[in-house]
Every structure is written in C-alpha cells, then in structure tokens.
N, C-alpha and C positions, 0 to 999 in steps of 0.2 A: 290749907287751900287745897283744891285739885287743880295742879299747874304741872307745866312745862318750863323749866330754865332752860334757855338757850342761850350759849355763851362761846368765845373764843375759847382755845387752847389753855391759853395763860390764864384763865379764870377759873378752871373747873372745882381746883382745890378749893379755893375761897366760898365758892357759890355752892357747892357741895355741902359743905360745912356750915354754911351760914343757913342754907334752907333744909338741911338736916335730911338731905338726901340719901337714898341707898341704892339707886339703880340709875344707868348712864348708857347712853349712847354714842359713839365717837364713830365720827364719818371722816376719816384722814386717808391722806396717801399713805400707799404699800411705803412699809419704811419708816415712816416717822414714827419713831417711838415715843413714850414719854409715861409717866407714871400714874396709876389709877389713884386716886384718892383713897385713902385709907378706909374711909366712910363708906365706899360703893364697894358691895359685895361683888367678888369675882364672877361669880354664878350669875349676876345679874349687872354684868358690863358686856353688850353687845358691841363689838367691832366689825364695821363697815369699811373695808380698804377700796377708797375709790379716790379719784382726783375731782377738782371741779371745773368739770368740763361739761358741754353742752352736748355732745356728739361722740360716738367712738369712732374709732381710726386715727387715734391722734398720737403716733408714736407708741412709746411703751406707757403711755398715761391709761389708767384704769377707769374707765367711763362709767358713771352709775349703771345699773342695769336692774331688769324685773326682780332679779334673785335678790339685788339688795332691798328691794323695795318689800318683797313677800318676808324677807328675814325682820326687817322692819317691824311690819304688821303685826310677825306672828308675838314678837318679842312683845310690844306693846299693850298687845291683848292678853299677855302674861303679868303685866304688870300689876301688883294689888291695890294700887293707887293709896296706898296709906301715905306717902311720902313724895316731896315732889320726882319729878325723872329728869335727869340733867342730859340734854341733848347738844354737845358739841361739834365744832369743826376747828379749822386751822385759824379762822379769822370771826366767825358765827355771824355771816352777812348771807351765806348762799346755800350749801349743802345743809346746817341745822336748821333754818328757819323752814326748808323745803320738808326736810324729815319731820318737825314739830306739826307742821299743817297735816300732813299725812297722818300722822299718830294721833291727831286731836278728831279728825275726821273716820279714822278705824275704830276710835272710841265710841263715838257718837254721831253715826252715819244720817241721823235726822237733820242734821244743822245745815245751814243755807252755805254753799260755798262762798257766795259774795259778802255774806255777815262774817265768815271767818277771814276773810282775805283783809276785810277792814278791819277787824279785832286785830289782825297782824300787823297792818299799818299804823295802827294807833299806837300799840306799845313799841313797834321796833321800825321808826321811819327810815332806818339805814338797811332794811334787811330788801334782798333782790334773790327770792327762793331760784335753785338751780331748775330749771326749767324741763331738763333730762328727767329728773327726779320727779318733778309736778306730773309729767306726763305720766310716766310709769305709775304714779300714784293714784291719778285720774282712772287709769284702765283697770288695776289691781281692786279700786274701790267701787268700779262701775258707776263713774259720774259721769260719763257720758259727754265728757269734754269739758263739764261746768267749772272742774276745777281749774282746768288749763283758763278757761275764759277768767275766771274769778281774779288769779293771780295775776295775767296779763291787764287785768281792770286799775289793779293798783301801780302800776308802772315800776320803776327802777327805782331803787331805795336811794336816799341820800348818802354822801358820802361820809366815812366815817375812819375815825384814827386807830380803829381795832380793837378798842375797849370796849364796846357797844355791848352789853349784856341785857335781856329782858326775859320777862314772865308772861309766857302765855296762858291764861287761865283756862281751862277747862270748861264749857257749859254744864250747868246743873241739872 
C-alpha cells in the first residue's frame, strides 16, 4: 500500500517495523534527540528542526519555514514508494499531519485539496495541522489558497492522549 504513516515520537520504532518502512521524516524541536529506528536508512531520514508554533519571533523557538517545506517536498519526491513513509513529530497532531498533507499533494498534485483534507479528518480525528506549514505548503505547491481553505474547513481536531497514530493512504 502506498501510504504515509503519521505518529508521535513514542511510536516510531513500533510503526516503522510493523509497516516495514525504510524512510522517515522527523519534525522535532532543535535538541530533542532520539534514536532512529534501525529499519530506517540513515540516508533516507530527513530531520527538520522546528517547534510547533504558528508564527516566527517567539523567543528562541524555531518556526516552520519555507526552507523546511522545500526540503520536505524534495525528500518526498525522491521517495521510491516501495514501502510506507513514516512522518512524525512529538505528538503526531500538528506538524506531522501538516507534513503528510504537503507530501501527499507534492506526489499527486492533481488531487483536490478538500478531498484530501476530508480524507485526513476521516483517518485522524485528532489532527490539527500546523497552520504555518500548511501556508508554506500551499505557496510551494501553487495551491493559490485552496490548501489553507481546505484545512480550515475541517476545523480543529479532537483531543488526544498522545498515542494517536494514523495511516494516510495515497491516491492511486
């Protein structure tokens, strides 16, 4: 199955092994160290250092940037798709769902943003994609505000206990 596995940091090893993933994207704050699961190839592990914030200028925190989104898109376009891709952040609620949506659109630019947002909500009732990442993804993928509008249309996700993971299937 062509899919993106989205999860919190605490589940990366379990889900990478269960889904036989060999590639991973980590969206974590600078200095939050963790061990890459052995099944993930070092050269196919993208680390994007950022905090889960919606705007820049918040002290020493690193806001998601255009560069982060460009690196994500380049990495995903180089994914061979023979095994699922794991995308994670600290809780699996904001940064990683946003990255999964951007990744999906970068691989299949003909899909409808609202259909994608609804698919995300169906598989992840808890997801509240980071609005700054979504805005940069919208611009980088030339969505002309449609991605931002689509994500806003699904509203804030339900509360979660921090153990929520999901599979976002890619369109065929």
